[in-house]
Z-matrix of the N, CA and C atoms (Angstrom, degrees):
N
C 1 1.445
C 2 1.528 1 108.81
N 3 1.308 2 116.03 1 123.73
C 4 1.452 3 120.68 2 -177.11
C 5 1.515 4 112.92 3 -84.42
N 6 1.305 5 114.24 4 168.65
C 7 1.461 6 121.19 5 179.65
C 8 1.521 7 110.29 6 -65.43
N 9 1.340 8 117.30 7 -38.73
C 10 1.464 9 120.54 8 -179.83
C 11 1.523 10 111.48 9 -62.60
N 12 1.318 11 117.12 10 -38.82
C 13 1.465 12 120.72 11 178.62
C 14 1.523 13 110.81 12 -64.11
N 15 1.309 14 116.45 13 -40.91
C 16 1.469 15 120.32 14 -179.81
C 17 1.524 16 110.38 15 -67.20
N 18 1.329 17 116.39 16 -44.74
C 19 1.468 18 120.62 17 -179.18
C 20 1.530 19 110.23 18 -63.25
N 21 1.340 20 117.20 19 -46.56
C 22 1.466 21 119.89 20 178.96
C 23 1.524 22 111.22 21 -63.92
N 24 1.316 23 117.43 22 -38.21
C 25 1.460 24 120.66 23 178.11
C 26 1.516 25 112.51 24 -63.39
N 27 1.324 26 116.73 25 -43.34
C 28 1.464 27 120.75 26 178.23
C 29 1.522 28 110.62 27 -65.41
N 30 1.339 29 117.37 28 -43.20
C 31 1.469 30 120.90 29 179.16
C 32 1.525 31 110.57 30 -62.65
N 33 1.322 32 117.46 31 -41.68
C 34 1.460 33 120.94 32 179.34
C 35 1.528 34 110.60 33 -64.47
N 36 1.324 35 117.39 34 -41.57
C 37 1.468 36 120.37 35 178.77
C 38 1.526 37 111.68 36 -64.48
N 39 1.319 38 116.84 37 -43.66
C 40 1.466 39 120.39 38 178.82
C 41 1.526 40 110.31 39 -64.57
N 42 1.335 41 117.19 40 -43.72
C 43 1.458 42 120.45 41 177.67
C 44 1.523 43 111.72 42 -61.24
N 45 1.325 44 116.94 43 -38.34
C 46 1.461 45 120.36 44 179.47
C 47 1.529 46 110.80 45 -63.19
N 48 1.329 47 116.85 46 -43.45
C 49 1.464 48 120.28 47 179.88
C 50 1.526 49 110.98 48 -65.98
N 51 1.329 50 117.08 49 -43.99
C 52 1.468 51 120.88 50 179.84
C 53 1.535 52 110.24 51 -65.79
N 54 1.324 53 117.16 52 -38.54
C 55 1.462 54 121.16 53 178.42
C 56 1.526 55 110.91 54 -64.55
N 57 1.316 56 117.14 55 -42.33
C 58 1.471 57 120.70 56 177.04
C 59 1.522 58 110.33 57 -62.49
N 60 1.328 59 117.08 58 -42.59
C 61 1.468 60 120.76 59 179.50
C 62 1.525 61 111.07 60 -63.37
N 63 1.333 62 117.63 61 -42.01
C 64 1.470 63 120.79 62 179.43
C 65 1.523 64 111.34 63 -63.63
N 66 1.317 65 116.57 64 -40.18
C 67 1.462 66 119.69 65 179.44
C 68 1.521 67 110.53 66 -66.96
N 69 1.324 68 116.98 67 -41.62
C 70 1.465 69 120.32 68 -178.99
C 71 1.519 70 112.85 69 -70.15
N 72 1.321 71 118.14 70 -27.84
C 73 1.464 72 121.15 71 -179.99
C 74 1.521 73 113.13 72 -77.24
N 75 1.325 74 117.48 73 -18.25
C 76 1.463 75 120.41 74 -179.96
C 77 1.521 76 109.95 75 -74.48
N 78 1.329 77 115.49 76 144.42
C 79 1.456 78 118.63 77 173.54
C 80 1.523 79 107.39 78 -86.59
N 81 1.293 80 115.87 79 137.24
C 82 1.451 81 120.73 80 -177.06
C 83 1.514 82 112.13 81 -78.15
N 84 1.314 83 115.30 82 -179.35
C 85 1.458 84 120.20 83 177.14
C 86 1.527 85 109.70 84 -67.21
N 87 1.314 86 116.27 85 -33.23
C 88 1.455 87 121.67 86 177.25
C 89 1.524 88 107.51 87 -91.10
N 90 1.312 89 117.76 88 109.12
C 91 1.466 90 122.41 89 -170.79
C 92 1.525 91 113.09 90 -80.29
N 93 1.334 92 119.22 91 -2.70
C 94 1.456 93 119.67 92 -175.41
C 95 1.521 94 111.96 93 -63.35
N 96 1.321 95 117.85 94 -49.37
C 97 1.462 96 120.33 95 -177.23
C 98 1.524 97 111.41 96 -69.46
N 99 1.323 98 117.32 97 -42.79
C 100 1.459 99 119.29 98 -179.94
C 101 1.522 100 110.82 99 -67.67
N 102 1.304 101 117.48 100 -31.95
C 103 1.459 102 120.15 101 176.64
C 104 1.510 103 111.87 102 -67.04
N 105 1.322 104 116.49 103 -34.42
C 106 1.457 105 120.15 104 178.15
C 107 1.527 106 110.76 105 -69.70
N 108 1.315 107 116.12 106 -34.38
C 109 1.470 108 119.56 107 -179.19
C 110 1.527 109 110.39 108 -79.98
N 111 1.325 110 116.45 109 -44.53
C 112 1.464 111 120.37 110 -174.17
C 113 1.519 112 112.47 111 -75.57
N 114 1.297 113 118.00 112 -24.75
C 115 1.458 114 121.01 113 178.63
C 116 1.507 115 111.85 114 73.44
N 117 1.307 116 118.03 115 -121.16
C 118 1.461 117 122.86 116 -174.01
C 119 1.518 118 112.53 117 -90.64
N 120 1.307 119 118.71 118 18.93
C 121 1.466 120 120.65 119 -178.61
C 122 1.518 121 111.64 120 -69.09
N 123 1.318 122 117.22 121 -20.23
C 124 1.461 123 121.26 122 -177.97
C 125 1.530 124 111.11 123 -91.22
N 126 1.301 125 117.55 124 45.95
C 127 1.450 126 120.54 125 176.85
C 128 1.518 127 109.61 126 -80.08
N 129 1.298 128 116.39 127 -176.26
C 130 1.459 129 121.20 128 -177.21
C 131 1.523 130 111.58 129 -58.37
N 132 1.314 131 117.42 130 -46.10
C 133 1.455 132 120.64 131 -179.06
C 134 1.517 133 112.16 132 -85.69
N 135 1.318 134 117.88 133 -25.23
C 136 1.454 135 121.84 134 -176.54
C 137 1.517 136 114.32 135 -77.24
N 138 1.334 137 117.53 136 -16.72
C 139 1.459 138 119.90 137 -176.39
C 140 1.522 139 112.03 138 -65.61
N 141 1.325 140 118.43 139 -43.79
C 142 1.467 141 120.31 140 179.86
C 143 1.528 142 110.78 141 -69.70
N 144 1.328 143 116.99 142 -34.23
C 145 1.459 144 119.85 143 176.43
C 146 1.519 145 110.58 144 -64.80
N 147 1.326 146 115.84 145 -39.37
C 148 1.458 147 120.33 146 179.55
C 149 1.525 148 110.96 147 -65.39
N 150 1.330 149 116.61 148 -40.27
C 151 1.465 150 120.14 149 178.61
C 152 1.517 151 111.00 150 -67.40
N 153 1.308 152 117.96 151 -38.65
C 154 1.466 153 121.24 152 178.26
C 155 1.522 154 110.29 153 -67.04
N 156 1.320 155 116.41 154 -39.60
C 157 1.466 156 120.44 155 178.55
C 158 1.527 157 110.36 156 -64.99
N 159 1.332 158 116.66 157 -40.50
C 160 1.463 159 119.99 158 178.46
C 161 1.523 160 111.65 159 -64.66
N 162 1.327 161 116.83 160 -36.06
C 163 1.462 162 119.94 161 178.63
C 164 1.526 163 110.57 162 -66.78
N 165 1.327 164 116.84 163 -43.27
C 166 1.470 165 121.00 164 178.60
C 167 1.528 166 109.92 165 -65.06
N 168 1.331 167 117.46 166 -44.21
C 169 1.460 168 120.63 167 179.03
C 170 1.524 169 111.51 168 -63.66
N 171 1.309 170 116.72 169 -35.01
C 172 1.460 171 120.22 170 178.03
C 173 1.525 172 111.04 171 -65.37
N 174 1.319 173 116.39 172 -42.87
C 175 1.471 174 119.80 173 178.34
C 176 1.532 175 111.21 174 -66.69
N 177 1.317 176 116.58 175 -42.12
C 178 1.458 177 120.04 176 178.35
C 179 1.520 178 110.33 177 -62.34
N 180 1.330 179 116.98 178 -41.92
C 181 1.465 180 121.17 179 179.15
C 182 1.518 181 110.97 180 -62.33
N 183 1.322 182 117.39 181 -41.75
C 184 1.454 183 121.27 182 179.48
C 185 1.528 184 111.21 183 -63.10
N 186 1.327 185 116.52 184 -47.08
C 187 1.464 186 120.44 185 -179.16
C 188 1.527 187 110.78 186 -65.41
N 189 1.329 188 116.89 187 -45.48
C 190 1.463 189 120.44 188 -179.29
C 191 1.525 190 111.93 189 -64.23
N 192 1.320 191 117.27 190 -37.71
C 193 1.462 192 119.03 191 179.06
C 194 1.524 193 110.88 192 -67.45
N 195 1.327 194 117.32 193 -38.08
C 196 1.460 195 120.47 194 177.28
C 197 1.533 196 110.52 195 -63.99
N 198 1.334 197 116.82 196 -46.18
C 199 1.469 198 121.07 197 179.09
C 200 1.526 199 110.09 198 -63.08
N 201 1.327 200 116.84 199 -40.34
C 202 1.458 201 121.76 200 179.18
C 203 1.524 202 111.14 201 -60.75
N 204 1.329 203 117.10 202 -47.17
C 205 1.466 204 120.88 203 179.96
C 206 1.528 205 110.77 204 -63.36
N 207 1.319 206 117.15 205 -43.44
C 208 1.464 207 120.23 206 179.62
C 209 1.525 208 110.47 207 -62.02
N 210 1.328 209 117.73 208 -43.59
C 211 1.460 210 120.56 209 179.87
C 212 1.529 211 111.67 210 -65.75
N 213 1.318 212 117.41 211 -37.63
C 214 1.462 213 119.90 212 178.10
C 215 1.530 214 110.32 213 -65.48
N 216 1.327 215 117.47 214 -41.26
C 217 1.464 216 120.62 215 178.36
C 218 1.527 217 110.29 216 -65.65
N 219 1.337 218 117.74 217 -42.43
C 220 1.458 219 121.22 218 177.75
C 221 1.522 220 110.28 219 -61.64
N 222 1.317 221 116.13 220 -43.87
C 223 1.467 222 119.57 221 179.07
C 224 1.522 223 110.84 222 -63.72
N 225 1.310 224 117.58 223 -40.16
C 226 1.474 225 121.09 224 179.03
C 227 1.525 226 110.73 225 -63.43
N 228 1.338 227 116.93 226 -45.49
C 229 1.472 228 120.75 227 179.36
C 230 1.519 229 110.31 228 -63.72
N 231 1.324 230 116.88 229 -41.71
C 232 1.463 231 120.59 230 -179.75
C 233 1.535 232 111.10 231 -65.94
N 234 1.325 233 117.36 232 -38.21
C 235 1.464 234 121.12 233 -176.93
C 236 1.532 235 111.83 234 -73.56
N 237 1.337 236 118.34 235 -27.28
C 238 1.460 237 120.23 236 -178.57
C 239 1.517 238 111.86 237 -79.57
N 240 1.317 239 117.88 238 -13.65
C 241 1.472 240 120.17 239 -179.66
C 242 1.500 241 111.28 240 -86.48
């Protein structure tokens, strides 16, 4: 097992955990469950902050998922050689 395989494996594992966390932190379209978890975060002033946070988390999730897929494909190509 080479150093590159270990490094790519660790990066993929870390990305997977961060990607799962980003997905879980987003509020879904159905606000009932997220409202139960977030509690009073949906106050008058907190609503716009929550929407801004969801937008940032959505962008981070998109970028991380793209990087994750690219790294998995690179690792697959490297492992088949």
